[in-house]
N, C-alpha and C positions, 0 to 999 in steps of 0.2 A: 529332316523335312527339306524338300526341294524348294528353294526360293526362286528358282528360275527354271523353267518358265512359270510365270504367274498366270494361271488359267482364269479366265473370266467367264463364268456362267457354266451351267450344267451341260449345254450343248457342246462346248469346247472340251469339257472334262470327260465327256462320253464319246467323243469323236475317235473312231478307230485309228485314223492316221496319226492324230495328235498323241494318243496313248502309246502307239507303237514307236513313234519317234522318241518320246520321253524314256521309254524302257531301253531302246537301242542306244541312246545317248548316255545312259547311266549304268553301264555294265557292273559297276562296283557296288550297286545297291541290290541287296538280296531280295527284298520284298517291298512292294508299293501298296499303300492303302489308298483306295479310291472311295472317297466318302462324298456322297451327293444327296440332295433332297429327293425324297420319293415324290412329293408334290402331287399326292393322290394318283400317281401314275398317269397323269393326264398326257404326258409326252413319252410314255413307255420307258421311263427311266429304269425300271426294274429289269426289263428285258435287255436294254442296252448295256446296263452294268453287268448283267450275267454274261452277255456276249463278250465284253472286254475281259472278264475273268476267264472265260473259256479260251479265248485267243492267246492268253498269256498265263497258262497254267503254271503254278508254282512260283510265279513272280508277282502276282497281283491278288489282293483280297479286296472285296467290295463291301460296302455298308451303305444302306439307304436310310437316311434319317426320316423318321415318320413324324410329321409330314415334311418338316424343315429342320435344319440344324438348330435354329433358334429354340426349338422345343426342348433340346437338351439343356440349354441355359434355363429355360422356364422350369424344368424339373427340379432345379436347385431351389426354386422359390415358389413351388406349387401352392403353398398355403397363402401366398400373397397375390395371386392372380385372380381375375374375375371369371370364374367358371370351374366346373368340375374337371378333374384331370382327364377323364375319359373323353370329355368334349374337346379339350385342347388337342389331345392326340388324334382325334377323328377329324378335326377341322382341316379343310384343304388349304386354308390361308391363315394359319395361326400367327404368322409374323405380324400381319396387319391387325388382326383381331385381339391378340394377347400380348405379343412381344413388344410391339411399338408402344402401346399404352403403358406397359410395365416399365419399360426403359425411360419413358418420359417422366413417370412418377419417381423413378430412382434417380434421375438426373442424367440426361443423355448428352450433356455438354462436354463430356470427357472422351478420351480415345475410344474408338470403336463405337461411338454414339451410345456409350453406356454399357456395351457388352463386356468390356474388360472389367469394369467395376462389378457387374453382375456375376461374372465367372470367378471372382475372388471367393465365392462361397464353395468352390469345388473342393479344396483341401479338407479332408475329413468327411466328405459327402459322396465319395465315389460309389459306395454301396447303394446309396439312395438313387443316384443317377442310373446305375445298372438296373436297379429294381423297377424304376419308372420308365426306362427306355430300353426294352429288351433287345433292340437291335445292337446296342452297345455291348451287351453281354454276348450276343452272337458273334460280334467282331472279336471280342476278347477270346472266345473259344476257338474261332477260326485261326487266330494268331498263335494260340497255344498249340493247336494241332499242326499248323505249318512248322512251328519251331521243333516239335517232336519229330517230324518227318525229315527235318534238315540236319539233325544231329548225325555226325559222321562216326 
């Protein structure tokens, strides 16, 4: 995981110049994972992510969280949130409607405003996460395919 540069926001993460500089500055890294929110594609994040992947074939894989990365956290606690899972996935603003209230109830006074505490449910629940968030399964399959193609 690159800790520098620390990108702020989807616009910076999908900026062609920024991505090109990161890839050029890190020739020792074989593959980059670009993971951003779909955000109901209000800002054409899907198309912009696809463009970055095409510009850097064999070096970058993209994944768009439907609708926000916080939904992945909520998948681990889907029985404890107010709303049907399909509604959470379809909501354009699930962070405000589902994630923030869930984290407040869980106790958001710890690191990551409670996200770290909520993600402690991940060990042993990977299959649940992949089942409830198919974009993660797609990323897993993309990475496996990339790996097969890179074996010398």
